[in-house]
PDB file as gemmi writes it, atoms N, CA and C in Angstrom:
CRYST1    1.000    1.000    1.000  90.00  90.00  90.00 P 1                      
ATOM      1  N   UNK A   1      -9.821   0.030  29.171  1.00  0.00           N  
ATOM      2  CA  UNK A   1     -10.765   0.527  28.195  1.00  0.00           C  
ATOM      3  C   UNK A   1     -11.239  -0.630  27.330  1.00  0.00           C  
ATOM      4  N   UNK A   2     -12.437  -0.469  26.787  1.00  0.00           N  
ATOM      5  CA  UNK A   2     -13.006  -1.481  25.905  1.00  0.00           C  
ATOM      6  C   UNK A   2     -14.101  -0.841  25.048  1.00  0.00           C  
ATOM      7  N   UNK A   3     -14.537  -1.575  24.036  1.00  0.00           N  
ATOM      8  CA  UNK A   3     -15.621  -1.110  23.169  1.00  0.00           C  
ATOM      9  C   UNK A   3     -16.919  -1.136  23.965  1.00  0.00           C  
ATOM     10  N   UNK A   4     -17.744  -0.112  23.801  1.00  0.00           N  
ATOM     11  CA  UNK A   4     -19.042  -0.126  24.471  1.00  0.00           C  
ATOM     12  C   UNK A   4     -19.822  -1.348  23.998  1.00  0.00           C  
ATOM     13  N   UNK A   5     -20.633  -1.932  24.849  1.00  0.00           N  
ATOM     14  CA  UNK A   5     -21.390  -3.120  24.454  1.00  0.00           C  
ATOM     15  C   UNK A   5     -22.355  -2.821  23.307  1.00  0.00           C  
ATOM     16  N   UNK A   6     -22.642  -3.848  22.534  1.00  0.00           N  
ATOM     17  CA  UNK A   6     -23.679  -3.721  21.522  1.00  0.00           C  
ATOM     18  C   UNK A   6     -23.189  -3.664  20.088  1.00  0.00           C  
ATOM     19  N   UNK A   7     -21.957  -4.071  19.836  1.00  0.00           N  
ATOM     20  CA  UNK A   7     -21.444  -4.092  18.476  1.00  0.00           C  
ATOM     21  C   UNK A   7     -21.041  -5.508  18.102  1.00  0.00           C  
ATOM     22  N   UNK A   8     -21.271  -5.867  16.869  1.00  0.00           N  
ATOM     23  CA  UNK A   8     -20.720  -7.113  16.367  1.00  0.00           C  
ATOM     24  C   UNK A   8     -20.065  -6.844  15.021  1.00  0.00           C  
ATOM     25  N   UNK A   9     -19.051  -7.631  14.715  1.00  0.00           N  
ATOM     26  CA  UNK A   9     -18.250  -7.427  13.515  1.00  0.00           C  
ATOM     27  C   UNK A   9     -18.641  -8.467  12.477  1.00  0.00           C  
ATOM     28  N   UNK A  10     -18.829  -8.001  11.251  1.00  0.00           N  
ATOM     29  CA  UNK A  10     -19.182  -8.881  10.143  1.00  0.00           C  
ATOM     30  C   UNK A  10     -18.367  -8.507   8.917  1.00  0.00           C  
ATOM     31  N   UNK A  11     -18.121  -9.503   8.074  1.00  0.00           N  
ATOM     32  CA  UNK A  11     -17.525  -9.275   6.759  1.00  0.00           C  
ATOM     33  C   UNK A  11     -18.681  -9.162   5.770  1.00  0.00           C  
ATOM     34  N   UNK A  12     -18.769  -8.025   5.093  1.00  0.00           N  
ATOM     35  CA  UNK A  12     -19.832  -7.786   4.121  1.00  0.00           C  
ATOM     36  C   UNK A  12     -19.188  -7.272   2.840  1.00  0.00           C  
ATOM     37  N   UNK A  13     -19.353  -8.018   1.773  1.00  0.00           N  
ATOM     38  CA  UNK A  13     -18.810  -7.630   0.466  1.00  0.00           C  
ATOM     39  C   UNK A  13     -17.325  -7.277   0.548  1.00  0.00           C  
ATOM     40  N   UNK A  14     -16.570  -8.080   1.293  1.00  0.00           N  
ATOM     41  CA  UNK A  14     -15.141  -7.861   1.409  1.00  0.00           C  
ATOM     42  C   UNK A  14     -14.729  -6.768   2.373  1.00  0.00           C  
ATOM     43  N   UNK A  15     -15.688  -6.140   3.028  1.00  0.00           N  
ATOM     44  CA  UNK A  15     -15.413  -5.076   4.002  1.00  0.00           C  
ATOM     45  C   UNK A  15     -15.680  -5.595   5.411  1.00  0.00           C  
ATOM     46  N   UNK A  16     -14.868  -5.175   6.353  1.00  0.00           N  
ATOM     47  CA  UNK A  16     -15.115  -5.495   7.759  1.00  0.00           C  
ATOM     48  C   UNK A  16     -15.914  -4.349   8.355  1.00  0.00           C  
ATOM     49  N   UNK A  17     -17.087  -4.685   8.884  1.00  0.00           N  
ATOM     50  CA  UNK A  17     -18.031  -3.692   9.380  1.00  0.00           C  
ATOM     51  C   UNK A  17     -18.399  -4.008  10.831  1.00  0.00           C  
ATOM     52  N   UNK A  18     -18.395  -2.975  11.681  1.00  0.00           N  
ATOM     53  CA  UNK A  18     -18.937  -3.098  13.034  1.00  0.00           C  
ATOM     54  C   UNK A  18     -20.357  -2.552  12.988  1.00  0.00           C  
ATOM     55  N   UNK A  19     -21.286  -3.376  13.406  1.00  0.00           N  
ATOM     56  CA  UNK A  19     -22.701  -3.024  13.333  1.00  0.00           C  
ATOM     57  C   UNK A  19     -23.246  -2.859  14.745  1.00  0.00           C  
ATOM     58  N   UNK A  20     -23.833  -1.701  15.047  1.00  0.00           N  
ATOM     59  CA  UNK A  20     -24.409  -1.517  16.381  1.00  0.00           C  
ATOM     60  C   UNK A  20     -25.741  -2.257  16.503  1.00  0.00           C  
ATOM     61  N   UNK A  21     -26.000  -2.756  17.695  1.00  0.00           N  
ATOM     62  CA  UNK A  21     -27.291  -3.387  17.971  1.00  0.00           C  
ATOM     63  C   UNK A  21     -27.759  -2.961  19.357  1.00  0.00           C  
ATOM     64  N   UNK A  22     -29.009  -3.205  19.651  1.00  0.00           N  
ATOM     65  CA  UNK A  22     -29.547  -2.847  20.960  1.00  0.00           C  
ATOM     66  C   UNK A  22     -29.400  -1.372  21.252  1.00  0.00           C  
ATOM     67  N   UNK A  23     -28.950  -1.046  22.467  1.00  0.00           N  
ATOM     68  CA  UNK A  23     -28.786   0.348  22.885  1.00  0.00           C  
ATOM     69  C   UNK A  23     -27.760   1.083  22.023  1.00  0.00           C  
ATOM     70  N   UNK A  24     -26.739   0.363  21.562  1.00  0.00           N  
ATOM     71  CA  UNK A  24     -25.711   1.009  20.734  1.00  0.00           C  
ATOM     72  C   UNK A  24     -26.314   1.551  19.448  1.00  0.00           C  
ATOM     73  N   UNK A  25     -27.319   0.886  18.915  1.00  0.00           N  
ATOM     74  CA  UNK A  25     -27.958   1.342  17.677  1.00  0.00           C  
ATOM     75  C   UNK A  25     -28.710   2.654  17.891  1.00  0.00           C  
ATOM     76  N   UNK A  26     -29.110   2.925  19.120  1.00  0.00           N  
ATOM     77  CA  UNK A  26     -29.798   4.179  19.425  1.00  0.00           C  
ATOM     78  C   UNK A  26     -28.814   5.350  19.542  1.00  0.00           C  
ATOM     79  N   UNK A  27     -27.575   5.035  19.950  1.00  0.00           N  
ATOM     80  CA  UNK A  27     -26.554   6.076  20.121  1.00  0.00           C  
ATOM     81  C   UNK A  27     -25.771   6.346  18.842  1.00  0.00           C  
ATOM     82  N   UNK A  28     -25.581   5.320  18.046  1.00  0.00           N  
ATOM     83  CA  UNK A  28     -24.723   5.408  16.863  1.00  0.00           C  
ATOM     84  C   UNK A  28     -25.570   5.206  15.619  1.00  0.00           C  
ATOM     85  N   UNK A  29     -25.508   6.156  14.708  1.00  0.00           N  
ATOM     86  CA  UNK A  29     -26.217   5.960  13.447  1.00  0.00           C  
ATOM     87  C   UNK A  29     -25.202   5.566  12.391  1.00  0.00           C  
ATOM     88  N   UNK A  30     -25.476   4.496  11.709  1.00  0.00           N  
ATOM     89  CA  UNK A  30     -24.576   4.043  10.652  1.00  0.00           C  
ATOM     90  C   UNK A  30     -23.714   2.887  11.087  1.00  0.00           C  
ATOM     91  N   UNK A  31     -22.818   2.514  10.189  1.00  0.00           N  
ATOM     92  CA  UNK A  31     -21.910   1.399  10.405  1.00  0.00           C  
ATOM     93  C   UNK A  31     -20.492   1.938  10.507  1.00  0.00           C  
ATOM     94  N   UNK A  32     -19.604   1.124  11.058  1.00  0.00           N  
ATOM     95  CA  UNK A  32     -18.208   1.513  11.172  1.00  0.00           C  
ATOM     96  C   UNK A  32     -17.396   0.502  10.372  1.00  0.00           C  
ATOM     97  N   UNK A  33     -16.646   0.973   9.377  1.00  0.00           N  
ATOM     98  CA  UNK A  33     -15.825   0.092   8.540  1.00  0.00           C  
ATOM     99  C   UNK A  33     -14.375   0.145   9.008  1.00  0.00           C  
ATOM    100  N   UNK A  34     -13.692  -0.998   8.926  1.00  0.00           N  
ATOM    101  CA  UNK A  34     -12.306  -1.111   9.373  1.00  0.00           C  
ATOM    102  C   UNK A  34     -11.425  -1.733   8.310  1.00  0.00           C  
ATOM    103  N   UNK A  35     -10.152  -1.353   8.333  1.00  0.00           N  
ATOM    104  CA  UNK A  35      -9.155  -2.104   7.594  1.00  0.00           C  
ATOM    105  C   UNK A  35      -8.726  -3.270   8.485  1.00  0.00           C  
ATOM    106  N   UNK A  36      -7.762  -4.066   8.051  1.00  0.00           N  
ATOM    107  CA  UNK A  36      -7.351  -5.242   8.831  1.00  0.00           C  
ATOM    108  C   UNK A  36      -6.821  -4.884  10.212  1.00  0.00           C  
ATOM    109  N   UNK A  37      -6.046  -3.819  10.288  1.00  0.00           N  
ATOM    110  CA  UNK A  37      -5.498  -3.398  11.567  1.00  0.00           C  
ATOM    111  C   UNK A  37      -6.602  -2.912  12.503  1.00  0.00           C  
ATOM    112  N   UNK A  38      -7.530  -2.135  11.963  1.00  0.00           N  
ATOM    113  CA  UNK A  38      -8.655  -1.661  12.764  1.00  0.00           C  
ATOM    114  C   UNK A  38      -9.502  -2.805  13.281  1.00  0.00           C  
ATOM    115  N   UNK A  39      -9.733  -3.792  12.422  1.00  0.00           N  
ATOM    116  CA  UNK A  39     -10.499  -4.978  12.838  1.00  0.00           C  
ATOM    117  C   UNK A  39      -9.783  -5.691  13.978  1.00  0.00           C  
ATOM    118  N   UNK A  40      -8.480  -5.861  13.842  1.00  0.00           N  
ATOM    119  CA  UNK A  40      -7.679  -6.521  14.865  1.00  0.00           C  
ATOM    120  C   UNK A  40      -7.803  -5.794  16.204  1.00  0.00           C  
ATOM    121  N   UNK A  41      -7.621  -4.479  16.185  1.00  0.00           N  
ATOM    122  CA  UNK A  41      -7.699  -3.696  17.418  1.00  0.00           C  
ATOM    123  C   UNK A  41      -9.110  -3.685  17.995  1.00  0.00           C  
ATOM    124  N   UNK A  42     -10.117  -3.556  17.130  1.00  0.00           N  
ATOM    125  CA  UNK A  42     -11.505  -3.547  17.582  1.00  0.00           C  
ATOM    126  C   UNK A  42     -11.841  -4.861  18.282  1.00  0.00           C  
ATOM    127  N   UNK A  43     -11.384  -5.964  17.716  1.00  0.00           N  
ATOM    128  CA  UNK A  43     -11.655  -7.269  18.329  1.00  0.00           C  
ATOM    129  C   UNK A  43     -10.941  -7.412  19.665  1.00  0.00           C  
ATOM    130  N   UNK A  44      -9.712  -6.908  19.763  1.00  0.00           N  
ATOM    131  CA  UNK A  44      -9.019  -6.935  21.056  1.00  0.00           C  
ATOM    132  C   UNK A  44      -9.782  -6.124  22.097  1.00  0.00           C  
ATOM    133  N   UNK A  45     -10.360  -5.030  21.664  1.00  0.00           N  
ATOM    134  CA  UNK A  45     -11.076  -4.135  22.583  1.00  0.00           C  
ATOM    135  C   UNK A  45     -12.441  -4.666  23.013  1.00  0.00           C  
ATOM    136  N   UNK A  46     -12.786  -5.868  22.591  1.00  0.00           N  
ATOM    137  CA  UNK A  46     -13.995  -6.500  23.110  1.00  0.00           C  
ATOM    138  C   UNK A  46     -13.792  -6.895  24.573  1.00  0.00           C  
ATOM    139  N   UNK A  47     -12.518  -6.988  24.973  1.00  0.00           N  
ATOM    140  CA  UNK A  47     -12.166  -7.218  26.371  1.00  0.00           C  
ATOM    141  C   UNK A  47     -11.324  -6.036  26.843  1.00  0.00           C  
ATOM    142  N   UNK A  48     -11.187  -5.898  28.122  1.00  0.00           N  
ATOM    143  CA  UNK A  48     -10.446  -4.775  28.711  1.00  0.00           C  
ATOM    144  C   UNK A  48      -8.997  -4.772  28.219  1.00  0.00           C  
ATOM    145  N   UNK A  49      -8.541  -3.610  27.751  1.00  0.00           N  
ATOM    146  CA  UNK A  49      -7.187  -3.443  27.229  1.00  0.00           C  
ATOM    147  C   UNK A  49      -6.614  -2.124  27.731  1.00  0.00           C  
ATOM    148  N   UNK A  50      -5.314  -2.029  27.645  1.00  0.00           N  
ATOM    149  CA  UNK A  50      -4.636  -0.756  27.854  1.00  0.00           C  
ATOM    150  C   UNK A  50      -4.035  -0.339  26.522  1.00  0.00           C  
ATOM    151  N   UNK A  51      -3.668   0.915  26.422  1.00  0.00           N  
ATOM    152  CA  UNK A  51      -3.017   1.361  25.187  1.00  0.00           C  
ATOM    153  C   UNK A  51      -1.727   0.572  24.972  1.00  0.00           C  
ATOM    154  N   UNK A  52      -1.026   0.301  26.045  1.00  0.00           N  
ATOM    155  CA  UNK A  52       0.227  -0.443  25.959  1.00  0.00           C  
ATOM    156  C   UNK A  52      -0.005  -1.868  25.463  1.00  0.00           C  
ATOM    157  N   UNK A  53      -1.062  -2.522  25.927  1.00  0.00           N  
ATOM    158  CA  UNK A  53      -1.330  -3.890  25.477  1.00  0.00           C  
ATOM    159  C   UNK A  53      -1.694  -3.921  23.995  1.00  0.00           C  
ATOM    160  N   UNK A  54      -2.395  -2.882  23.527  1.00  0.00           N  
ATOM    161  CA  UNK A  54      -2.743  -2.811  22.106  1.00  0.00           C  
ATOM    162  C   UNK A  54      -1.503  -2.583  21.251  1.00  0.00           C  
ATOM    163  N   UNK A  55      -0.616  -1.700  21.713  1.00  0.00           N  
ATOM    164  CA  UNK A  55       0.631  -1.442  20.984  1.00  0.00           C  
ATOM    165  C   UNK A  55       1.460  -2.721  20.897  1.00  0.00           C  
ATOM    166  N   UNK A  56       1.581  -3.410  22.005  1.00  0.00           N  
ATOM    167  CA  UNK A  56       2.357  -4.652  22.037  1.00  0.00           C  
ATOM    168  C   UNK A  56       1.765  -5.702  21.093  1.00  0.00           C  
ATOM    169  N   UNK A  57       0.452  -5.862  21.134  1.00  0.00           N  
ATOM    170  CA  UNK A  57      -0.208  -6.843  20.258  1.00  0.00           C  
ATOM    171  C   UNK A  57      -0.023  -6.476  18.790  1.00  0.00           C  
ATOM    172  N   UNK A  58      -0.115  -5.203  18.479  1.00  0.00           N  
ATOM    173  CA  UNK A  58       0.063  -4.751  17.091  1.00  0.00           C  
ATOM    174  C   UNK A  58       1.497  -5.024  16.623  1.00  0.00           C  
ATOM    175  N   UNK A  59       2.470  -4.758  17.488  1.00  0.00           N  
ATOM    176  CA  UNK A  59       3.861  -5.014  17.134  1.00  0.00           C  
ATOM    177  C   UNK A  59       4.104  -6.502  16.911  1.00  0.00           C  
ATOM    178  N   UNK A  60       3.541  -7.336  17.771  1.00  0.00           N  
ATOM    179  CA  UNK A  60       3.740  -8.783  17.655  1.00  0.00           C  
ATOM    180  C   UNK A  60       3.066  -9.363  16.416  1.00  0.00           C  
ATOM    181  N   UNK A  61       1.868  -8.898  16.119  1.00  0.00           N  
ATOM    182  CA  UNK A  61       1.085  -9.483  15.033  1.00  0.00           C  
ATOM    183  C   UNK A  61       1.487  -8.962  13.665  1.00  0.00           C  
ATOM    184  N   UNK A  62       1.776  -7.669  13.583  1.00  0.00           N  
ATOM    185  CA  UNK A  62       2.045  -7.061  12.279  1.00  0.00           C  
ATOM    186  C   UNK A  62       3.522  -6.730  12.058  1.00  0.00           C  
ATOM    187  N   UNK A  63       4.381  -7.091  13.002  1.00  0.00           N  
ATOM    188  CA  UNK A  63       5.814  -6.882  12.863  1.00  0.00           C  
ATOM    189  C   UNK A  63       6.149  -5.444  12.476  1.00  0.00           C  
ATOM    190  N   UNK A  64       5.590  -4.502  13.240  1.00  0.00           N  
ATOM    191  CA  UNK A  64       5.883  -3.081  13.040  1.00  0.00           C  
ATOM    192  C   UNK A  64       6.678  -2.580  14.241  1.00  0.00           C  
ATOM    193  N   UNK A  65       7.373  -1.470  14.058  1.00  0.00           N  
ATOM    194  CA  UNK A  65       8.174  -0.921  15.141  1.00  0.00           C  
ATOM    195  C   UNK A  65       7.272  -0.205  16.152  1.00  0.00           C  
ATOM    196  N   UNK A  66       7.844   0.083  17.317  1.00  0.00           N  
ATOM    197  CA  UNK A  66       7.095   0.691  18.412  1.00  0.00           C  
ATOM    198  C   UNK A  66       6.473   2.022  18.010  1.00  0.00           C  
ATOM    199  N   UNK A  67       7.233   2.884  17.349  1.00  0.00           N  
ATOM    200  CA  UNK A  67       6.744   4.217  16.989  1.00  0.00           C  
ATOM    201  C   UNK A  67       5.533   4.129  16.071  1.00  0.00           C  
ATOM    202  N   UNK A  68       5.590   3.250  15.084  1.00  0.00           N  
ATOM    203  CA  UNK A  68       4.471   3.068  14.152  1.00  0.00           C  
ATOM    204  C   UNK A  68       3.257   2.501  14.870  1.00  0.00           C  
ATOM    205  N   UNK A  69       3.477   1.470  15.682  1.00  0.00           N  
ATOM    206  CA  UNK A  69       2.369   0.842  16.413  1.00  0.00           C  
ATOM    207  C   UNK A  69       1.714   1.837  17.363  1.00  0.00           C  
ATOM    208  N   UNK A  70       2.517   2.602  18.080  1.00  0.00           N  
ATOM    209  CA  UNK A  70       1.973   3.572  19.025  1.00  0.00           C  
ATOM    210  C   UNK A  70       1.151   4.638  18.302  1.00  0.00           C  
ATOM    211  N   UNK A  71       1.646   5.132  17.179  1.00  0.00           N  
ATOM    212  CA  UNK A  71       0.916   6.147  16.415  1.00  0.00           C  
ATOM    213  C   UNK A  71      -0.394   5.591  15.883  1.00  0.00           C  
ATOM    214  N   UNK A  72      -0.368   4.364  15.366  1.00  0.00           N  
ATOM    215  CA  UNK A  72      -1.582   3.742  14.829  1.00  0.00           C  
ATOM    216  C   UNK A  72      -2.624   3.508  15.918  1.00  0.00           C  
ATOM    217  N   UNK A  73      -2.187   3.005  17.063  1.00  0.00           N  
ATOM    218  CA  UNK A  73      -3.111   2.751  18.170  1.00  0.00           C  
ATOM    219  C   UNK A  73      -3.692   4.065  18.682  1.00  0.00           C  
ATOM    220  N   UNK A  74      -2.863   5.065  18.838  1.00  0.00           N  
ATOM    221  CA  UNK A  74      -3.330   6.367  19.313  1.00  0.00           C  
ATOM    222  C   UNK A  74      -4.377   6.953  18.368  1.00  0.00           C  
ATOM    223  N   UNK A  75      -4.121   6.890  17.079  1.00  0.00           N  
ATOM    224  CA  UNK A  75      -5.076   7.409  16.094  1.00  0.00           C  
ATOM    225  C   UNK A  75      -6.388   6.628  16.138  1.00  0.00           C  
ATOM    226  N   UNK A  76      -6.294   5.308  16.247  1.00  0.00           N  
ATOM    227  CA  UNK A  76      -7.493   4.470  16.288  1.00  0.00           C  
ATOM    228  C   UNK A  76      -8.319   4.761  17.542  1.00  0.00           C  
ATOM    229  N   UNK A  77      -7.665   4.871  18.684  1.00  0.00           N  
ATOM    230  CA  UNK A  77      -8.384   5.153  19.928  1.00  0.00           C  
ATOM    231  C   UNK A  77      -9.041   6.529  19.889  1.00  0.00           C  
ATOM    232  N   UNK A  78      -8.370   7.495  19.298  1.00  0.00           N  
ATOM    233  CA  UNK A  78      -8.951   8.830  19.159  1.00  0.00           C  
ATOM    234  C   UNK A  78     -10.220   8.776  18.318  1.00  0.00           C  
ATOM    235  N   UNK A  79     -10.193   8.050  17.219  1.00  0.00           N  
ATOM    236  CA  UNK A  79     -11.382   7.912  16.378  1.00  0.00           C  
ATOM    237  C   UNK A  79     -12.523   7.230  17.135  1.00  0.00           C  
ATOM    238  N   UNK A  80     -12.200   6.180  17.881  1.00  0.00           N  
ATOM    239  CA  UNK A  80     -13.232   5.497  18.666  1.00  0.00           C  
ATOM    240  C   UNK A  80     -13.835   6.439  19.703  1.00  0.00           C  
ATOM    241  N   UNK A  81     -13.004   7.226  20.365  1.00  0.00           N  
ATOM    242  CA  UNK A  81     -13.493   8.172  21.368  1.00  0.00           C  
ATOM    243  C   UNK A  81     -14.367   9.247  20.730  1.00  0.00           C  
ATOM    244  N   UNK A  82     -13.957   9.751  19.580  1.00  0.00           N  
ATOM    245  CA  UNK A  82     -14.740  10.777  18.891  1.00  0.00           C  
ATOM    246  C   UNK A  82     -16.132  10.278  18.503  1.00  0.00           C  
ATOM    247  N   UNK A  83     -16.239   8.978  18.241  1.00  0.00           N  
ATOM    248  CA  UNK A  83     -17.524   8.399  17.848  1.00  0.00           C  
ATOM    249  C   UNK A  83     -18.233   7.704  19.016  1.00  0.00           C  
ATOM    250  N   UNK A  84     -17.716   7.923  20.221  1.00  0.00           N  
ATOM    251  CA  UNK A  84     -18.341   7.400  21.451  1.00  0.00           C  
ATOM    252  C   UNK A  84     -18.445   5.878  21.444  1.00  0.00           C  
ATOM    253  N   UNK A  85     -17.425   5.223  20.933  1.00  0.00           N  
ATOM    254  CA  UNK A  85     -17.420   3.762  20.881  1.00  0.00           C  
ATOM    255  C   UNK A  85     -16.553   3.144  21.973  1.00  0.00           C  
ATOM    256  N   UNK A  86     -15.854   3.965  22.727  1.00  0.00           N  
ATOM    257  CA  UNK A  86     -14.910   3.465  23.702  1.00  0.00           C  
ATOM    258  C   UNK A  86     -15.380   3.750  25.116  1.00  0.00           C  
ATOM    259  N   UNK A  87     -15.418   2.688  25.923  1.00  0.00           N  
ATOM    260  CA  UNK A  87     -15.751   2.823  27.347  1.00  0.00           C  
ATOM    261  C   UNK A  87     -14.455   2.782  28.134  1.00  0.00           C  
ATOM    262  N   UNK A  88     -14.365   3.573  29.142  1.00  0.00           N  
ATOM    263  CA  UNK A  88     -13.144   3.659  29.933  1.00  0.00           C  
ATOM    264  C   UNK A  88     -13.493   3.498  31.410  1.00  0.00           C  
ATOM    265  N   UNK A  89     -13.809   2.244  31.797  1.00  0.00           N  
ATOM    266  CA  UNK A  89     -14.166   2.041  33.211  1.00  0.00           C  
ATOM    267  C   UNK A  89     -13.418   0.940  33.864  1.00  0.00           C  
TER     268      UNK A  89                                                      
END                                                                             
């Protein structure tokens, strides 16, 4: 899975924002704001990832336990899917 093409991440006024461009701007109205963990996961998802690889990366980078990392990744992926930001091919 990965983020659908057409998004770039910018820091604006201290906020991390994913901004749609091109075709993505036609499908998505508005901007997507992230906390540090969301930004980290979103950037990883610019390339093909599995849920397991995201959990592992989150555990390594943020020194959290497996249960916390798995819950955070699952919640983040659900939000991305609900907003049609995740491609699964």
